[in-house]
N, C-alpha and C positions, 0 to 999 in steps of 0.2 A: 504494500500500500504506500502510495506517495503522499507526503504531507501536503496539505492545502496551501500552506505558507510556512515561512520560518517561524519558530516559536516566538510568540509575542513578547515574552520576557527578554528575548535577545534583541528585539526591535525597539522597545520603549526604553529610553535612557533612564538608568537608575533602577529599573524594575528588578533585575537579577540581584543586584547588590542588596536591595531592600528585602527581598525574599530570603536571601542567604543570611542576612542579619537576623531576621525573624526565626528562621530555621535553627540558627545557632542558639538563640535565646530560648527557644522552645525545647531544648535538650537538657536544660538545667531543672532540677527540682525533684529528683528521686524516683523517676520512672526508669526501669531498666531499658537499655538500648534495644534488647531483643523484643521487649513488649511493644516499644514504639514501632519497630519494624513490622511486627504482627499487625498492629493497628493500621500502618500504611498499606500493607498488603491487602487486608480485608476491605478497607474503604475502596481501594483501587479495583478489587474484584467486583464490588457492588456497582461501581461507576463504569466498569468496562474499559478501563484505561490500560491498554496493552503495554504501553511504555512503562508505566509505574508497576504493574503486576510483574513484569519481567525484571525490572530493576530491584524491587524490594525482595522478590524471591531469591535473586542472586545475592543480595546483601545478607539475607538470613543464612544462606548456604555458606557464604564466606566467613560469617561469624560463628560457624560451627553448628548451626541449627540442623536437625535431622531432616532428611527428605520427607519422612513420614509426617512430621509436624507441619512442614511447609505445605504439603499437599492437603493436609487436614484443615487448614485455616478456613476454607470455604464451608466446611461442615462442622465447625467447632462446637456447635450445639450438641452434636451427636457423638462426641468422643470424650474420653477422659484424659486425653493427651496434654491438656492445658491446665495450669494451676487456677485456683479460684480467682486470684488477682488478674491473671491474663484473661480469664473468661469475663470478668467484670469490665475490663478495658475493651474487649471485643464487643460486648453488649452495648456499651456506651458508644463505641464507634458506629455500630449499626444504627442505633437510634439517631445519632446526630447526622449521619450520612443520609438517612431516609426520613428526614423530618416531615416531609410532606405526605408521608404514607399514613399518618394517624392524627387524630384530633389532639392527642396529648403527645407531642413529638418525642419528648424524653420523659417517660413515665417515672414517677417517684421511686418505684422499686428498682429501676435500672440505675438511677442516680444514687440511691441509698446503698446499693451493693457496691458501686464504684467507690463511694465515700467510706465504706467499711475497710477498703484496702488501700486507699490513697488519701493522704492529707490534702489540705487546700492547695498547697503549692504544687503537689503532684497532679491534682485534678486540673489545675491551670495548665500544666504541661500537656496533659492528655487532650484537653479541649483545644489548645493551640495546635497540637499536632494533627488532630482530626480535621480541624478547619483548614490547616495548611495543605494536607494531602488532598482534601476535597478541592481546594483551589487549584492545585497542580493538575488534578484529574480534569477539571473543568477548562483548563487551558489546553491540555494535550489532546483531549478527545475531539472537540469540534475542529481543531486544526489538523487532526489525524497524525499526531506525532507517534507513530507506531513503534512497537518493540523493535529493537535493533538486533535481537538474537545474538548475543555474545559480543557486540561491538561497544560495550560500555567501557 
């Protein structure tokens, strides 16, 4: 698949630098890097962003994550491969990514389970990461920034 255009963050002056700064800030606060990568992968799967699915699956693999867990992210509800904290982060990711799918976009039980595992700073990190990966998905998908299949 050919991109429709060059990635907008490469065209708009200062956009990439601003996103990189936000991305760096959003990695502080006590959420394990693997959990953040699981969050990025799950949101990207939901949004159908081939570029991000490919990239985050590779990042997880490079960080030592098992192939079994990487492949199970799409069906995390139906497996015991993830910790309770990871499951809470994935549930929050799905709720925030699919906000228009329900009248109560982020139900109290989803929020409360996440808050059981993460303090306020960590919840802030999770929310920023979920928002940021959804932003990237919404830039890459309409402009058809497809997966590079090993060219990262």
